[in-house]
C-alpha positions as CSV (number, residue, x, y, z in Angstrom):
1,X,0.0,0.0,0.0
2,X,1.4,3.4,-0.9
3,X,0.8,6.6,1.1
4,X,-1.0,7.0,4.4
5,X,-2.4,3.5,4.6
6,X,-0.3,0.5,5.7
7,X,-2.7,-2.4,6.0
8,X,-5.9,-3.8,4.3
9,X,-8.1,-6.1,6.5
10,X,-11.1,-7.9,5.2
11,X,-12.5,-10.9,3.5
12,X,-14.2,-11.7,0.2
13,X,-16.7,-14.0,-1.4
14,X,-16.7,-14.8,-5.1
15,X,-19.1,-16.9,-7.2
16,X,-18.2,-18.3,-10.6
17,X,-20.6,-19.1,-13.5
18,X,-19.1,-21.1,-16.3
19,X,-19.6,-19.5,-19.7
20,X,-17.4,-22.0,-21.6
21,X,-16.5,-25.1,-19.7
22,X,-13.1,-24.7,-17.8
23,X,-12.1,-21.7,-20.0
24,X,-14.3,-18.7,-19.4
25,X,-16.3,-17.8,-16.3
26,X,-18.6,-14.9,-15.3
27,X,-17.8,-13.8,-11.7
28,X,-19.7,-11.9,-9.1
29,X,-18.0,-10.9,-5.9
30,X,-18.2,-8.8,-2.8
31,X,-16.0,-8.1,0.2
32,X,-15.7,-6.2,3.4
33,X,-12.5,-4.2,3.7
34,X,-11.0,-1.7,6.1
35,X,-7.9,0.3,5.3
36,X,-5.7,1.0,8.3
37,X,-3.9,4.3,8.5
38,X,-0.2,4.7,9.3
39,X,-0.8,7.4,11.9
40,X,-4.5,8.0,12.9
41,X,-3.7,11.2,14.8
42,X,-2.2,12.9,11.7
43,X,-5.6,13.5,9.9
44,X,-9.3,13.9,10.4
45,X,-9.9,11.1,7.8
46,X,-11.0,7.8,9.3
47,X,-10.0,4.3,8.2
48,X,-12.4,3.8,5.3
49,X,-14.6,0.7,5.6
50,X,-15.5,-0.3,2.0
51,X,-18.0,-2.8,0.5
52,X,-17.1,-3.5,-3.1
53,X,-19.7,-5.1,-5.4
54,X,-18.2,-6.3,-8.7
55,X,-18.9,-8.4,-11.7
56,X,-16.2,-9.7,-14.1
57,X,-14.8,-12.3,-16.3
58,X,-12.2,-14.9,-15.6
59,X,-10.3,-16.5,-18.5
60,X,-7.9,-19.5,-18.4
61,X,-5.8,-19.3,-21.6
62,X,-3.9,-22.4,-20.4
63,X,-5.1,-25.0,-17.9
64,X,-3.7,-23.5,-14.7
65,X,-3.0,-19.8,-15.5
66,X,-5.9,-17.3,-15.4
67,X,-6.6,-13.7,-16.1
68,X,-9.4,-12.0,-14.2
69,X,-10.9,-8.5,-14.6
70,X,-13.8,-7.0,-12.5
71,X,-15.7,-3.7,-12.6
72,X,-18.2,-2.4,-10.1
73,X,-18.9,0.0,-7.3
74,X,-17.4,0.3,-3.8
75,X,-19.5,1.9,-1.0
76,X,-17.9,3.6,2.0
77,X,-20.1,2.9,5.0
78,X,-18.3,4.9,7.7
79,X,-18.6,8.3,6.1
80,X,-18.9,11.3,8.4
81,X,-19.3,15.0,7.4
82,X,-15.6,15.5,8.2
83,X,-14.2,12.6,6.3
84,X,-14.9,11.6,2.7
85,X,-16.6,13.6,-0.1
86,X,-18.0,10.5,-1.8
87,X,-19.7,7.3,-0.5
88,X,-19.9,5.4,-3.9
89,X,-16.8,4.8,-6.0
90,X,-16.1,3.2,-9.3
91,X,-13.8,0.2,-8.7
92,X,-11.7,-1.8,-11.2
93,X,-9.5,-4.8,-10.4
94,X,-7.5,-7.2,-12.5
95,X,-5.6,-10.3,-11.5
96,X,-3.1,-12.8,-12.9
97,X,-3.0,-16.1,-11.1
98,X,-2.5,-19.8,-10.8
99,X,-5.6,-22.1,-10.6
100,X,-5.4,-25.7,-9.3
101,X,-8.2,-28.2,-9.0
102,X,-8.4,-29.9,-5.6
103,X,-10.5,-33.0,-4.6
104,X,-14.2,-32.5,-4.2
105,X,-14.7,-30.3,-7.3
106,X,-13.1,-27.3,-5.6
107,X,-10.2,-25.1,-6.7
108,X,-7.4,-23.3,-5.0
109,X,-6.0,-20.1,-6.4
110,X,-3.0,-17.8,-5.8
111,X,-2.6,-14.6,-7.7
112,X,-1.5,-11.0,-7.9
113,X,-4.4,-8.6,-7.7
114,X,-4.4,-4.9,-8.5
115,X,-7.4,-2.8,-7.2
116,X,-8.2,0.8,-8.0
117,X,-11.0,2.8,-6.7
118,X,-12.1,6.3,-7.8
119,X,-11.1,9.2,-5.6
120,X,-12.6,9.3,-2.1
121,X,-12.1,13.0,-1.6
122,X,-12.2,15.9,-4.1
123,X,-8.4,16.5,-4.1
124,X,-7.9,12.9,-5.4
125,X,-7.2,10.4,-2.6
126,X,-7.4,7.2,-4.5
127,X,-7.4,3.7,-3.0
128,X,-5.0,1.6,-5.0
129,X,-3.5,-1.6,-3.6
130,X,-1.9,-4.9,-4.6
131,X,-2.9,-8.1,-2.9
């Protein structure tokens, strides 16, 4: 994380719908995330708590490597008059990862994800992070 935030805490849920068997999937996902500030006393801005809602597509060009892109909206649900100018933000994320089938019809994935949200405040504080 670059800038004033040092940590992202949260969890996510993602559902896949096959479009083309084991090659292309439609995805729907949501999460609950909180960005933790480096120094809370240095600013009036709170740690933003964000609920992203996204849809996307996942493509497996080869059997175990995937590309994934999502587009949606993030909602800040701890906004106060002294904190953020916006409560709804455009969000885009993309991912490159490794996809492995495990017993029971499930999969395990490991990947590098890039998330970008639109500006939270008028002067351009963006939330951008790698996971």
